[in-house]
N, C-alpha and C positions, 0 to 999 in steps of 0.2 A: 463613587467607589474609591476604595483605597488603592494604592499603587499595586499592591499584591493581587487584589481582585481583578484589576485591569489586566495585568499580565496573565493571570489564570485564564481569563476569557480569551485573550489574544493568542495564547499558545495552543488552545484547542486540544487539550490533552486527550480527550475522548477519541480523537482521530489518529493518535499515535500508533495504535496497533496495526494500522494498514501498512506502515513501514517497518515497525519493530518485529512484527510476526515473521515476515519473510527473512529478516536479518537473523533472528535467533534460530529459525528453521535451518538456515544455511550453516550457522555455527555448529549446530548439533549434527548436521549431515557431515561436516568436515571432521568433527570429533569422532564420529562413528567410523569414518574412513581411516583416520590416522591411529585409532585405538586409544586415544587419550584426549581429555578435554583440557586444553592448555589455558591457563588462567590469564596470561598476558594478552593473547589475541581476543579473549572474551571481554576483558576489561577495557582495553584500548579500543577494540572494535565497538563496544557499547557506547563509548564516548563519541566515536565517529557517527554511529547510527542516531544517537540523540541529537547531536549537532545537525545531522542531515535532516531529521524530521522537523526541527525548529526552523531550519533554513527554508524548507519547502513551505511550511505554514506562512512564514513571513513573505516569501516571494509570491505565493498565491494571493495573499491579501493585497500586496502591492499591484499585482497584475490584474486583479478583478475589481478594482475600485469602481469602475463605471457600472458594471452589471450589479454589483452589490448595492450601489446607490439606488439603482432602478428598483431592485427588489425591496429595499427598505421602504421606499416611497409607495410602491404598489401594494405590498403586503406587509404593513407595519407590524402585524401580530403573527405573521405566518412564516417567519424565518429566524434563524439563529442570530446572535449578535454579530454585527459587522464592524470589525475593528476600526477602520478608518471612517466610513460613513457615520457610524454612531459616536464618533469622537472618543472612543475608548483610549486609543493611542494615536499619535501623529505618525505620518509616513516616515518621517525622519528617524524615529526610534526603531521602526521595523527594519529600515535599511542598515542601521548601525548593528543591530543584532544579527542580521543576515551575514554581514561581513565578518563579525566576530566568530560566528559559527564556522565559516569557511577557514578562518585563521586557526581555529582550534581543531576542526575536524580533519583537515588534511594531514597535519603532523600526527594526529592520533592514528590515522590509517597507516602511516609510515611505521610508527612504533608497534602497531599490531602485527605488521608484516615482518618486523625485525626478528621476532622470536622464531620465525621459520626461515630466516636468512633471506627474505625477499621483501625487505622494507621499501626499496625503490619501486618495485613492481606494484606493491600494495598502494603506494602513494599515487601513482599514475592511474591505477584502477579506481581509486577513490575519486580522483578528478573526473574520470569518465562517467562515474555514477552521478556526480554533481551536474555535469553538462547535460545529461539526459533530462534532469528535472528543470534545469534552466530552459532548455528547449521546449519544455511543456508549457510554460507560462509567459516567458519574457521575449521581447523582440530580439533579433529580427525573425526568428522562426515562429514562436508563439503558436505551437501546433494545437494547443487546446482551443484556440479560436478558429482553427481551420479544418475542423472535423476529424483530426487525427489524434487528439489527446488521449482518447480511450485506448487506442492501439499502442501509443507510447507508454502509457501507464502499465498496460499488460506486459510489455517487454521489460520495462524498468523494474517494476515491483515483483512480477511473477517469475522473471528469468534472471536478469542481470544482478539484482541485489542479493538474492539467496546464493547465487554462484560465487559472487564476490565474498560473501560472508564465509562460505565453505572454504574458499581459497585462504582466508586468514587463519583457519585452523589446520588445514591439510596441506597447503602449499600447492594445491592443484585446483583448477577451475571446475573440472568435472569429476565427480566422485560416484561410486556405485549407486547410492541411494537416489541420485539425481534422475536415474532412469525411471523411477517410480514417482517421485515427488515433484520434480520440476515441470513435466507436462501438466500435471494436475494443478500445480500452483499457478501456472501461466493461464490456464483456462479460468480458474477461479478469480485471478486478478482481472481478467477481462470482464467477468460478471460484475465484480465490484466497481470497476471503472464505468461500465454502462449505467449502473445504478446511481452513480454520483450525479448524473445529469437529470434525474427524474424530478427533483425538487425545484429545478431552475428552468424548466422548459420554456415558460412564457417570457420570463425576464431575460433569459439568454437570447431569445429571438429579438427582443426589443434592443438588447445591447449588441446585436450583430455578432454573437458568439455562436459558432457552428459546432454542435455536438451531435452525437448519434440521435439523441432525443429530439433536438430541434429539426433534424433532417428526416428522421423516420417516424417520429411520434411516440407517444407514451406506450401504446399497446405493443407495437413491434419491438420496442426496446425491452419491455418486460419479457416478451417471448425469447429474445436473444439472451437475456440474463438466465432464464431457466434452461435454455439449451446448453449454454456454456457450463452452467453449474452441474447439470446432470451428465454432460459429457465428461467432466472431470471425475465425477463419481463412478461412471462406467469405466473410465480408464484405470482407476484404482482397483476396481474389481478384476478387470482383464489382466492387469499387471501381476496379479497373484500367480498367473500361469507362466510368467516370464522366467528365463533361466536365472536371472538375478531378481529376487523379490525380497521384500522386507520381511522381518519376523512376523509370524501370523498375528500376534497380538497387535502389532502396529496397523496392519491392514484392517483388522476388525475394529479398532478404535476409530480410525479415520472414516471407514465406511459407515459405521453406526452414527457418528456425528453428522456426516454429510446427508445421510438418508433422513435422519430425524429432522434436522433443520430445513432440509429441502422440502419435506412434506409441510412443515409449518409455513414456509414461504409460499408454497402453492396455495395454501388456504387463504393467505392474506393478499395474494397477487391482485385479484380482481377489485380490491378496495383501493389499491395504490394508483389511482387515476390522476390526471393532470390537476395540479393545485390542491390535491388532497394531502396536505403536508403531514398531518398526524399519521395517516395510514401509510404513507410513503416511509415515514420514520420507522414504524413498526416493521414494515416489509424489509427495509435495509438492515434493521437490527438482527432479524432472523438470518439474513444472508451473511452478515459479517460474523455472527456467532458460529455459523456453520464453517466458514472459511478459517477463522482464527483458531477455534478450538480443535479442528481436525488437523490443520497443518502444524500448529505449535505443539499440540498434545502428541500427535503421531511422531514428530521428529524428536521430541524430548524423550519418548520411550526408547529411541535408538541408543540413548546413553547407557541403558541397562544391558546392551549387547556389544559393548566394546571391551 
C-alpha cells in the first residue's frame, strides 16, 4: 500500500461520525441558544474535534494491540484491518500523531473559546474531554478493559462532548435545547457503545478485556441496545409535551428517523449473533444511521429558528 492508503486505513474515517455528530449537534444547540452561528467557534472547534477523533483512533489502536492481534489470528477474514498487527503502520507513528493532535487540539479549543471571551475555560474543558478518552483505553484506569468502557463512552460522547461544543458557541454549558436532545443523545450513545463490543465478544474474552458483551453475552446486550434506543425515541416523543420543546419539525424529523431505523434494526437483530460479523455490521449500520441522522439532522434544523 502507498503511504496515503496506509493512513486512510489507520485513521478509520468511517468511525468519525461517532465523535463528530455529537460535536456538531452541540455547536448547533449553542447557536440556537445564542441566536447566531459564530464562525470562529465553529472553525476552531472543528479543528479540536477532528484532532480529538484522530487522537482517539490512535490511542485505541495502541491500547488494543493484544486483542487486535488475537482477532487477526483467530478470524483472519472476519475483521477490519488492524493497524499495528497488520503492519500497516508502526506504533511509533501512531504515538507521534496522537501527541501532535494534542498539541494542535488544545490551542484550537482555546481559540474557539476566545470569541466568547472564555478561552481559558474552553482550554481546560478541552483537556477534560481528552482525559475522559484517555481513561477509556490507556493505563492506569483503562476502563474499557474493566467493564466500564460503555458507560464512560455514554457519558463522554452523549453528554460531555455535545455540552462542550454548545459552550463554544453559547458560552454556557447548558442550553434550552439540551433538555430535549441531551437525554436522548446519552441513551443513544449507550446503545452505540454496547454495539461496539458485539464483533469482538470471543476475542475480547481471550484477551481478558471485560465488556458488557463478554460479561452478559450477545443476546442480552442486543436487548440492552434496543431498550436504550427505544427509550431515547420515547423520550423525544414525551419531551414534545415539555414546557420547553423544540420546533415541531425538529421533533418530527428526529422521531421519523429513529422509528424508521429502529424498525430496521429490530428486523436485523436476530441475525447479529456471536461471530456473525457481516450481520453484526449491517445491524450496527442501521443503529448508527438512526443515531447520526436524527441527532445531526434535528440539531441542524435548529439553525432555521435562530
